[in-house]
N, C-alpha and C positions, 0 to 999 in steps of 0.2 A: 504494500500500500504506500503510495507516494505521498510525500508531505505536500499539503495544499499551500498555495501562495498566500502568506499572511494569515492573521487570525480573522475569524468571522466577525462581522460588526455586531454591536450589541442588539440591534433590532432583529436581524435574522436569528440570532441565538435565542432571544426572548420568544420569537415566534415558534422556534423549534421546541422550546420548553413548554409553551402552551399546547402545542400539538401532542407532545408526550403526555402532558397532564390530561388532555382530553381522552387519549387512548387508555391511560391508566384508570381514569374514572369509570369508563365503560367496563373495563375488565374487572375492576375492583367491585363495582356494584353487582355484576353478575356473579362473581365469586362469593360475595357476601351472601347472596341468596342461596347459592349452592351449599355453602358451609352451614348456614342456619338449618336448612333441610337435612344436611348431613348429621348435625347434632341431634335433631329430632329423631332421625333414624337410629342413631346409636343409643340414644336414651330409651327409645322403644325396645330395642334389642336387650338393653340392660334390664328393663322392666319385666319383660316376658321370660328372659333366659338367665338373668342374674350375672354373676361374674365368676363362675366356677368351671368345671370340666367341660360342659357342653359348649360354652362360648370359647374355651381354649381350643377345642377341636375346630370350630367354625373359623375362628380368626387365623389359626395355623393353616388351614386349607385355603382360606381366602388370600393369605399372604403369598402362597405359592403361585396362584394364578395372577395375583397383583404384581409379583416379582417380574414375570414375563411381560405384563402390560407396561409397567413402568420402565423396564429395560429397553424393549424393542419399540413399544408404542409411544408413550409420552416422553421417553427419554432419548435414546440414541437416534431413532428414526426422525423424530421431530427436529432435533438439533442439527441433523445432517440435511434434512429436507428444506427447511426454511431458507438458508443462505443460497442453496442451489436454485430453488424456485424463484427467488428474488433476482438472481443473475440471469436465468433463462428468460424471465419476463422482460427484464430491461434490455437484454441483448437480442432476443429473437421474437418477442411479441407474445400476445395472449394465446394464439393458436398453438404455438410450440409448447407453451406452458401447460395447456390443457392435454396435449398428447403426452407430455412428460408425466403429468399427474396420473393419467389413465394407465400408463405402463407401470408406474411404481405401485399403484393400487392393486393391479392385477397380480403382480409378483408377490406383494405383501399378503394378499388373501391366500394364495396358494401355499406360501411358506408357513403362515400361521396355522392353516388347516392341517398341514402335515405335522407340525410340531404339536398341535393339540391332540392329534391321533396317537402320537407316541406318548404324550403325557398321560392319556387315559389308560393306555396299556401298561405303562411302567409307573403308575401312581404310587404303589406301595413302596418300592425302593426309594422313590423321590421323597415320600413322607418320612421314611426312616432316616434318610440323610438330613432332612431339615429339622426334624423333631425327634432325635434319637431317644430322648428321655421318655417318650411315650411307649417305647418298646417293653417297658415293665408292666404296661396295662394293655392287654390284647384288645379289649373292648374299645378303649380310647383310640388305639392305633387303627382299628378297623373302621371306626366312624370317620376319622380324619381322612382315611384313604377314600372312602365313599364320597365324602363331601368334595374332595379334591377332584375326583372324576366328574362330578356334577358341575363344578365351577370351571373346568378347563375350557369349555366353549366360550365362556365370558372373555377369554383372552383374544379370540378371533374378533368378536364384535367390538371390544373396547379398543383394540389396536387399529381397526378400520376407523373408528370414531376419532382416535388420536391423530391419524393422518388427515382426516377431514378438518379437525380443529387447526392443525398446523397450516393447512392450505388457506383457511380463512384468516388466520393470524398474519400470514405473509401478505395477504391482500388488505391488511389493516382493518379487518372486520372482527372486532374483538367481543362485542357484547353477546351475540347469539352463541358464538363458539364457546365462550366461557360459561354460559348458562346451561349448556347441554348436560354436564354431569348431574344436574338436579334430577334427570330422568332415572338414574340409578337409585337415588334415595326414594323417589316416588314409587318405583316398583317394589322396593322392600317395605315401604310404609303401607302400600296397598295390601300386601300380604299380612302385615301385622294388624291392619284394620279388619281384615276378614277373620283373623283369629279372635280379635276383641269382640266382634259382632256375633261370634259363634257360628258363622257361615262355614268356616273350615274347622273341623274338629279332629285333629290328629290324635292317634291313640295314646301317644306319650311324648316325652320331651325329645326323644331321639327322632321321632317322625316330624316333630315341629322344626327341629334344626335342619332336617333334610329339606323341608319346604322353604326354609329361609335361603338355603343355597340355590334352589331352583329360581326363586324370586330375584336373587342377585344376578344370576346368569341372564335372566330375561331383561334386567335393567341395562346390561351392557348392549344388548341388541337395540333397545329403545333409544339409547344415547346416540347410536350411529344413525338411526332412521331420522331423528329430528334434525340432523345436520344436512340432510340431502337437499332441502329447499335452498339453504344458503349456498351450497356448492353450485346448484343450478343457476342461481342469480349471478355467480361469478364465472360461469362458463366452465366449471370444473366438475361437473357431474360425472362420477366414475362410470366407466364402461370397460368391458373386457378388451384387452389388448395384449400383444406379446410383451412380456416383461422387459425384453431387451430392445424394445421398439424405439427408444429415445436415448441419445448419448448422455442426457442428464442423469439417467438411472445409474450409469457407470460412475458418474461423479459422486452420486450419493453413496454408492457402495464403497468407493475409495475412502470416504469419510466415516462410513458406518462401522467398519471393523474396529478402529480405535475407539469410536464413540460407544460401541457396545460394551467394550471392556470397561470404559470409564463409568458408564451408568450402571453396568452390572456390579461394579465394585461398590457403588453406593447402596444398591439393593442387597448385596452380600452383607453389608453392615447390619441391615435389618434382620437378616437370617442369623447372623452371629448372635444378636440379642435374643432371638427366638430360641435358638439352640441352647444357649446358656439358661434362659428362663424355663425351658422344659424340664430342667433338673431341680427347679425351685418348687415352692409350695403351689398347690392348685390355685389358679387365678392370677398367677404372675404374668402370663402371656396376655391375658385380658387387661391387666393393669397397664402393661406397656402400650397396648393398642389405644386404650382410652386416654392415657396421658399424652400420647402422640397426637391424637385427634384434637385435644384442646390446644396443643401447641400449633397445630396446622392452621387454625383460624387466622391468627395474625401473620403467620408465615405465608399462607396462601394469598391473603389480602394484599400484602405489601412486599413480600419477598419473592414469591413465585410470579406474581403479577408483574412486578418490576422487571424481573429477569425475562419474562415472556415478551413484554413490550420492548424491552431493550434489545433483544435479539433481532427483532424486525428493524429497528432504527439503526443499530450498529451494522447490520448486514448491508443496509442501504449506504452507509458511510464508507464501508469497505469497497462496495461496488463502484462508488463514485471517486474513490481515492482521497477522501477528505479526512486526514488523520486528526486535525484539530477538532472537528465535530465528533469524531469517534472518542477522543480523549474527554471532551466536555460531557458527552452523553454518559460515558462510563462513570466519570466522577459524580455527575448528578445522580445517577442511579444508586451508587454506593452510599452517598450522603443521605439520600431520601430513605433508603433501607435502614440505615443506622438511626435516623431521626425517629422512625416509627417503631422499630423493633427493640431498641434499647429501653424505652419506657414500658413497652409491652412485657419485656423480660422482668423488669422491676415489679410490675403489677402482678404477674404470675407468681413470682417468688412470695409476694405478700399474701396473695389470695388463693393459693393452691388448695388448701383445706376447704375453705368455704365454697369455692367454685365446684369442686368435685362433689361435695355433699349436696349442693343445690341441683346440679345437673344430672347426677347419676344415682344418688342414694335413695332409690324408690323401689317398691316392689321387692323382687328377689335380690337386689343389689345391697349387700350388707354393709354396716359401718366398717367392718374390718377390710372389705374390698375397697371402700372409699379411702381409708387410711393408706393402703398399699398404693393406690393410684396417685394420691396426693404426694406421697414421698417420691414416686418416680417422676412426677411432674416438676417438682422443685429442682431436681438436678438437671432435668431436660431443659428447663427454662434458662439455665445458665448459658446454654449454647445457641439461643434463639437467633441472635444477630449473626453469629458465625454461619448458621444454616442458611440464612438469607443471603449473606455475602457470597457463600459458595455457589448458590444458584446463579447469581449475577455474573460472577467471575468465570464460571464454566461456560455460560452462554457467550461471554465476551471472547473467550478463546475460540469457540465454535464459529462466531462471526468472522474471525480471522482465518477460518478454515484450518485451525490448529486443533486437532483432536488428540494429539500425542501427549501434550502437557496434562490435560485432565485425566488421561489414563494413568500416567505415572503418579499423580497426586491421589487418584482414587485408590490405587493399589496400596500406596503409603498409608492412606486413612484406614483401610481394612486392617493392616498390620498393627498400627498404633491402637486401634480400637480393641483388637483381640488381647493385646498386652495389658491394656487398662482394665478390660473385663476380668481377666484372670487376677489382676492385682486387687480389684475392689469387690468382687462378688462375694467373697467369704465374709467380709465384715458388713457390707451394705446391702447384700441380697439384690433385689431388683433395682434399688436406687443406685447401686454400683454400676449397673449396665447403662443407665441413663447418664451418669456422671462420665463414664468412659466415652459415650457418644459426644457429649459436649466438649470435652477436652480435645478429642481427636479432630473435631470440626474446627476449633479455633486454630490448631496447629496447621491444618491443611489450607484453611482460608488465607492464612498468612503467607504460605508458600505460593499459592496462586496469585495473590496480590503482588508479591515481590516480583514474580515473573512478568506480569503485565506492566508493572512500573518500569522494569528494565527495557521493555520493548517499545511502549508508546508513551510512557510517562503518565503521571496523574496530576491534576491541578492541586496546588497548595491549599486552596480553600476547602478541599475535601477533609484534610486532617483537622483544620480549624473547626469545621462544622461537626465532625465526629467528637472532638474533645468537648465542645459545648453541649452536644446532645448527651454525652456520657455524664457530664456534671449535673445537668438538669434531671437526668434519670435517677441518679443517686439520691438527690434531694427528694424526688417524687417517691422513691421506694421508702425512704425514711418517714416521709409524711404519711404514706399508706399504713405503715406499721404503727405509727403513733395514733392514727385514727382508729384502727382496729383495737388497739389497747384501750382507748377511751370508750369504745362501744362495749367492750367486755366489762369495764368497770360500771357502766350504766345498765348492764344486763341485756344488751342487744346482741345476743349471740346466735340468733337464727341466721342460717346461711344466706337467705335471700336478702336480709337487711344488711349483712356484712358486705355482700357482693355488690348489690345495686348502689348502696350509698358510697362505697369506696370508689367504684368506677365513675359514678356520677360526679364526684369531687375531683378525681384524678385527672380526667380529660381537660377541664378548664384550667386546673392548676398547672398542668404541663404546658399547655398553650401559652399561659401567662409567663411561665419561666422561659419558654422559647422566645417570646417577645422581648423579655428583659435581657436575655443573653444575645439577642440579635441573630438567631438562627434562621437563615434564608429559607430553609426547606419548609418552614411553617406556611409560606406563601403557596407552595405547591399543594400542600395538604388542604389549605383553604380552598384552592381551586377544585380539588377533587371533591370535597364536601359540597361545594356550591353546585358543581355539575351533577353530582349524584342526587 
């Protein structure tokens, strides 16, 4: 990428920031809707199934199918596809882009169908490899194997949906694409609603959880179907075509190999945690899942959304050879991520207990399960900003068509995580696994950041903004703890009082601190809120 002549003027830079904020607001609003429904779905599962052996089986099986989806679908395929589709559209036009998309879609469907068939056949050894601790309980192992076979078709549907989302993102159509994951939650919630109404009456808990897996697989199909009208409007409606029919496919495959290893390494981290947790007390895997779901709300709203929008903009800057705009967009993205996720981390540290009790401690979900989940969430929250930065930094490398660096760092992260898990699991149990995840994420985000800084440089104001956001977040966290302590003295220990009043006070206090500290990113957040 060649250096552009001179720095961009303030007016174009401000216009680019406004466009970025507009795309962020569309993505964030859609993601918020998806995450709210996702919470309702998970709370419903907790209510009907509790937090014990049956949910451990379901979440272990779901993680196997989700591993393939996140690796090939939303991960490596999307990261390799968006920069190439952007280049093909710019260089060859919309017709060539449509042919490229059709060729890639056809190859993807054939490949995922073959992989799904193998997964169904070899489900038992796969489950044994991923959750070896279940081998001591034949019934638990058998149920997890059955659920895995039921969920494997989910991989085909959701990967096709992920490619459709990536195509719409590349065309800067963010809202509908980001809203599509709500279909998965709707399918599961419809099943839970039928249970609650007594329309479906499974014979026992085992049959209930099997029905849950069927609903989850159907949700993947629904998620792909709702994206087809958007693809049709963009002239990208998928149709059968020879997978080798466009040279762009070969360019994607050249990036895909290293990208697969990089994203797979990230997912292997999740399996490392699952493997270790399978040796702990019943409910540990469920606690990991629920803690991660709570962390995913701020991460998806501002970490993943920033990374997704940034990939499109950064790919455009690479295609046009504008290194100064690339540097500015990257610095803006990192500063915005830190501005939002640092205070979110402080809030989660203070509110882990009340939030888990409020959101999950109902029905069959016991106080002990809530305490285990809250403990896991506390240590997971320590790495929230690092998780968000890694998403942005990995996408920044993909925009440069550099998939090798994320591979090396991803493998490094797995190794560090395993070492930390072994070091902490004895004393901290499930909390040790989430502490290991946080520490390894901070180390690897620093490595990615240093690599990009040496290649393209980063604006000095990024570091100033991060330091200010960190200072304001520390003050916010201390204020949250003081407020909770005051509530306890007054007898206001109900979780809904603790959670709602603390969040209600924390948001305006942080924005006031941001104004006093002169943090520029508050203007972007104000635009996001205004547009939303």
